[in-house]
C-alpha positions as CSV (number, residue, x, y, z in Angstrom):
1,X,99.9,95.3,113.8
2,X,98.1,98.1,112.2
3,X,94.4,98.7,112.8
4,X,93.7,98.0,109.1
5,X,95.5,94.7,109.1
6,X,93.8,93.8,112.4
7,X,90.4,94.5,110.8
8,X,91.3,92.4,107.7
9,X,92.2,89.5,109.9
10,X,89.1,89.8,112.0
11,X,87.0,89.9,108.9
12,X,88.8,86.9,107.4
13,X,88.3,85.0,110.7
14,X,84.5,85.2,110.1
15,X,84.8,83.3,106.8
16,X,84.2,79.6,106.5
17,X,87.4,77.5,107.1
18,X,87.9,76.7,103.5
19,X,87.7,80.4,102.5
20,X,90.1,81.3,105.4
21,X,92.6,78.8,104.0
22,X,92.2,80.1,100.5
23,X,92.8,83.7,101.8
24,X,95.8,82.6,103.8
25,X,97.4,80.8,100.8
26,X,96.8,83.9,98.7
27,X,98.3,86.3,101.3
28,X,101.3,84.1,101.9
29,X,101.9,83.8,98.1
30,X,101.7,87.6,97.7
31,X,104.1,88.1,100.5
32,X,106.6,85.6,99.0
33,X,106.2,87.2,95.6
34,X,106.9,90.7,97.1
35,X,110.0,89.2,98.9
36,X,111.3,87.7,95.6
37,X,110.8,91.0,93.7
38,X,112.6,92.9,96.4
39,X,115.4,90.5,96.4
40,X,115.6,90.6,92.6
41,X,115.6,94.4,92.4
42,X,118.2,94.8,95.1
43,X,120.8,93.1,92.9
44,X,123.2,95.5,91.2
45,X,122.8,93.8,87.8
46,X,119.0,94.4,88.0
47,X,119.5,98.1,87.2
48,X,121.4,97.3,84.0
49,X,118.8,94.7,83.0
50,X,115.9,97.1,83.6
51,X,117.7,99.9,81.7
52,X,118.3,97.5,78.8
53,X,114.6,96.5,78.7
54,X,113.5,100.1,78.9
55,X,115.8,101.0,76.0
56,X,114.4,98.1,73.9
57,X,110.8,99.2,74.7
58,X,111.5,102.8,73.7
59,X,113.2,101.7,70.5
60,X,110.3,99.4,69.6
61,X,107.9,102.3,70.3
62,X,109.8,104.7,68.2
63,X,109.9,102.2,65.3
64,X,106.2,101.6,65.7
65,X,106.7,97.9,66.6
66,X,104.3,97.9,69.6
67,X,100.6,98.0,70.1
68,X,100.6,101.7,71.0
69,X,102.4,102.5,67.8
70,X,100.0,100.3,65.8
71,X,96.9,102.1,67.3
72,X,98.5,105.5,66.9
73,X,99.6,104.9,63.3
């Protein structure tokens, strides 16, 4: 365990039990979310999907169909 993580846990341990549980739920949810994103982006089809979304966003930007285009125009 890193020193920073150790310090975070020591600090959290001083919180009331309800706050400790709240922090623990938050931390576990964040770790699970990160695991899911890693799993999602490790798939070969993710690259194609992300490339397609980027192309759509660029096309919308060039056509002025996004908020940045509306502010700029």
